[in-house]
N, C-alpha and C positions, 0 to 999 in steps of 0.2 A: 297569587302566584308564589310558589315556594322558592326557597333559595336556589335550588338546582335548576328549577324551571327558569328563574330569573337569569341565572348564569347562561343557560342555553339560549335564552332570548337575546342576551347581550352578545353571545358568540355569533348568532345568526346575523347580527348587524355590525359586528366589529371584529370579534375574535377570529372569525373565519378568514379574514384577510391576514391576520397574524399567523394562523396555521399555514396558509398558502406561502407566506414569506418564509416560514420555518422550512418548509419543504424545498423551496427554491434556493435557500441558502445552505442546504445540506452539503457536507463535504463528500462528494461522490466517490473519491478514491480511498476513503477510509475503510476500515474493516467492515464488511457487510453486517456481521453480527452486532457490531457497535451501533450501526445505523438502525437495525431492527429494534434494539433495546431502546434507543432514543424515541422511536415511534411510539412504543407502548408507554414510556414514561411521560412524554408530552401529551399523549392522548388521555392518560389517566388524570393529568392535571387539568386538561380542558374539560373533560366530562365529569370530573369530580366523582369518579366511580370508585368502588372498593376493590376491583380487580380488573385487569386488562391482559389480553393474550393475543399474540400475533401468530397465526398459523399460515404456512405457505404450502402450496401444492408441490408434492415431490416430482421428480423428473419424469416418472411414468404416469402421472396424473391420477394415481389411485388412492392417495392419502393426503390429508392435511397434516403437516408436521409442525409442531410447535417450535418456534425459533426464539421467542422472547416472552417474558411475563413481567407484570408489575402487580403485586398483591400486597394489600395493607395488613392482611392477617397472617397468612401462611403460604409460602411459595409453592411447596411441593404437593400440597393436597388438592390444589385447584386445577381443573381442566386436564384432559387427557394429553399425553405426549403426542399421540396421533389420533386423527379422526377420519373415519371412512366416509367419503362424500356420498356414498349410496345410502347411508343411514339417515333416517328421518327426513328433514327438509333440506339437508345439506346438498342434495342433488340439484334442487332448484337454485340454491345460492351459486353453485358452481356453474351450472349450465345456463341459467337465465339472469344471474346477477341480482337475485332477489334478497331483500333484507329479511333476516330471521329475528322475530321478537318472541321472547320466551317469558312466560309467567310460571315460576317454579311451583307455586301453590296450586295453579290450575293449568297444568301443561297441555300442550297440543298432543293429540293422540300419537303423532309421529315423532315427538321430541324424546330424546334420551337425556335425562337430567342426571349428572354425576351425583352419587350419594354424598361425596365429600362436600359438594356445594350446599346441599341441604343441611348437613351437619354444621357447617360454618355459619348458617343463618342467611344465606343469600336468597333473594326473593325474585329477582328478575335479571334479564340479560338481553342484549341485542348483538347479533353477529352481522357485521358490515362487510359486504364483498369488496375486495380490493380489485377493482376493474381497471383494465388497461387496453391499449389498442390490440393486444394479443390475447385478450380474454381475461377471465378471472384468475388472478395469481394466488389468491389466498383470502383470509378474512381476519378482521380485527374484532374480537369479542370483548365487550365491556359489560361488567357484572355489577349489580347493585344489591345492597342489603335492605332495600326498600322497593316500593313500587317503581316501575320504570318511569323516569322523569320526562319522557317524550310523548308528545301527542302525535296523531297520525299525520298532521301537516308538517311535522319535523322530519318525516322519513325521506323526502326528496333531498333535504339538506344533509342527512346522514349518508345517503348514497353519493352525494357530491364529494363529501369528505373521503369516502371510499375510493372515488375516482382519483382524487388528488394523491392519496397514499398509494394507490395502485400504480400510478405513473411513477411515483418515487421508487417503489420496489422494482418496477421494470427497468428504470435507469440504473439502479444498483446492480441488478442482475446482468444487464448488458455491459456495465463497467467491469464486472467481475470476469465475464467471458473475454472481454477485450484484454484484461490484464493477464489472463491465462494464456492467451495467444501471444502476447508480448513476452511472457516468461519462457514460452517454448522457443521463440525466436532468440531470446537471450541465451538460453542454454547452447544453442547451435553456434551463436557468435562467440560465446565464451570458450567453447571447446576449440574453436578455430584460433582464438587469440593465444590460449595456453599452448597449443601445438606450435604456433609460429614462434612464440617467445622461447620456449624450451628447445625447439629444434634448432634454432639459430645458435644457442649456447652449446648444445651438444655437438653441432657441426664444427664449431670453433675448437672444441676439445679434440675432435677427430683429426682436425688439421694439425693441431699441436702434437698429437701422438705420432702422426706421420713424420713431422719434422724431427721429433725425438728419435724415431727409428732411423732416419737418415743420418743423424748425428752419430748414432751408435755404429752404423755401418762405416762411417768415415773415421771413426775413432776419435771424434772431437768430444772429449769428455766434459770440457767446460761448457760447451754449447748444450750438451745433453743435460747437465745439471740445471742449466738455466731453463730449459724447456720443461723439465720435470717439476721445477718449482712453479712455473707458470701454470702447468696442468693442475697441480695441487690447489693453487689459489682459485683457478677457474672452476674446478670441481666443487669446492666449498661454496662458491658463489651460486652455482646451479642448485645446490642443496638448499641454500637460504631462500632462493627465489621460489623453489618448489614449496618450501615450508610456508612462505608468505602467501602463495596462491591458495594453499589448502586452508590456512587460517581465514583468509578473506572469504572463501567459499563457505566455511562453516559458520561464519558470523551471520546470524539471522537479521534480515531487514524486514520488519513487519509494521505495516501502517505508516502513516505520515510521521515525520520526525524532524528534530532540530539539526540543521546542517552543521552548525558549529560543533556540536557534541560528536557527530559522526566523523567529521574530518579530524578533530582533535584525537580521537581514538586511533585513527589510521596513522597520523603523524607520530604519536607516541610509540607505536609499534615499529614504525620505520626508523626512528632515531635509535631505539634500543637495538634493533637488528643490525643496522649498518654504521652507526656512529656518526652520521651526518647531522649537523646541527639543524634544528627546525625552530621557526618563530611563527606563531599563529596570532593574528590580530582580528578580533571581531568588533566591528563598528556598530554602535547602538547597544541599548540595554536589553531589548526584547529578543526572544528566540526567533529565528527565521525558520519556518516550518515548510517543508515541501512534501509532495505526495510520496507514497511508498515506491512507485515506479521511478520517480525522479531521484529519490534517495539511492536506489539501486544503480541507476545510470551514473550519478555523481560519484559513487564509490568506485565504480569501474574506471571512469575517466581519471579520477584522482590517483588511483593505483597505477594506471598507465603512465601518467605524468611522472610519478616517483620512480617508476622503473626506467624511464628515459633518463632521468637525472642520474640514476645509479649506473646505467650502462654507457652513457654517451658524454655526460657533461663534465666529469671530473670536478664536480662542485663540492664545496665544504659546508654549504648552508643552503637551506630552502626556507623561503619566506612566503606565508600564505595570508592573504587579507580577505575577509568576508564582510560584505556590506549588503545593503538593500536599497533599491531605487524603485519606488512605486510597488508594483506587484512582481518584481524580479529580484532574485538573489544574484549578486555579482561577486565572483570569486577570482582572485588572481594567484597564481602559483609561480614564484620566481626563484631562480637559482643563480649562484655567482660563478657558474662554470664557463666553459670556453665558448659556448654558443655555436651557431652554425648559420650557413647561408641558406635561407628558406628557399630561394629560387633554384638552388642546386640540389636540393634533397626532395625526392619523391615523397608525397604525404604518406604513402603506405609504409615507408621504411621506419617512420617514427610513430606509427599508429595514429597519425593526425586524422586521417580519413575516418577511421573507426570511431575516434573520439567525437568527431563532428556528427557522425551518424547516430551515435548514442544520444548526444545532446538533442539533436533534432527530433528523435523519437519521443522525447519527453517535453517537447515544446521549447527547447533551449537552443543555444549555439555555442561554438567554441572558436576562438581565434588564437593565433600564435605570433609572438614577436621574438626575434633573437638577434644577437649581435655579439660583439667582443666582450661585453660585460655580463653575458649570460642569456638565459631564455625565460620568457614569461608566457604562461598559458592563461587566457582569459575565458571564464565560463559564465554563462547566464542561464538561469532556470526560472520557470514560474514558481511562485510561492503559493502556499495554501492560506497562510495567515502570518 
């Protein structure tokens, strides 16, 4: 038994469980392209092949599109970017989930062998269908510079690997669709929040302008000067709030990320913009990582808290503490402002309802405590690691 054959034999009796564990432990909310690349990297290690490629069926089912590659010799020269399922035996792989075994020196009459593969010295390959409950989603092709290290009794095992990876790809694709739906909902919610926040401030400006007009009619110049000063201050505040909203919208949130780094960036911008002191404490030495969607919701909740501090609290300092308990990140945002009576204020007025909805959509929760010493908002979110 050769080295590769021995490795495959060991994988049949042990490594297969490791591969299944790898799939089960995959971070589903990560960037799909990152997951696809990890599939080929891990598969290359397990099969000890010279080249591996992941192709997925495009949306109309007419092409296999290459999403990821792992090649020990040269990346660009191996495998086509797209493969037509009707060519060669690909139709059987797509329609019936059949394994395709290729001998480059003695190819099947229906096989199309890339010239680049021959030039690089590759001799054999196997294309494994990625099967799922919704059909074949793509294929994993592993290529060798020697004879194929699989016997016929290994084929069922390879098909089982294809089913595991197919289920993984299906979950990734479903997660991506779910995220796209959540993002659409996020846009609608965000437009409503911006409209509500800005419209309140503009309405206040309009009221001030009406008062100033009355002062002018009454000839009360001192009161008029006072109202004009107030309008000037409030107009500058509206400009700053709009600028902050635009900056937060332009700041990309991609993939899972460190909560501490995200909130530190927002706090630095807030302190520089408004001159209110901030203090950030992160408990523990390790990064606390949450999913892309949770990062987005945390950023919006955090910004809403800071806007409430700015508009209502008359605070001079904001203190933020970040910690972790089991698989949850715990965040507290406290100010030294005037506080308010929670029982007397409708949740909608301070955006508390929206903050709670945002947290719940990401598997978290928000609670608020307030009194004469200030207000504290508590946030919990699930962590990735």
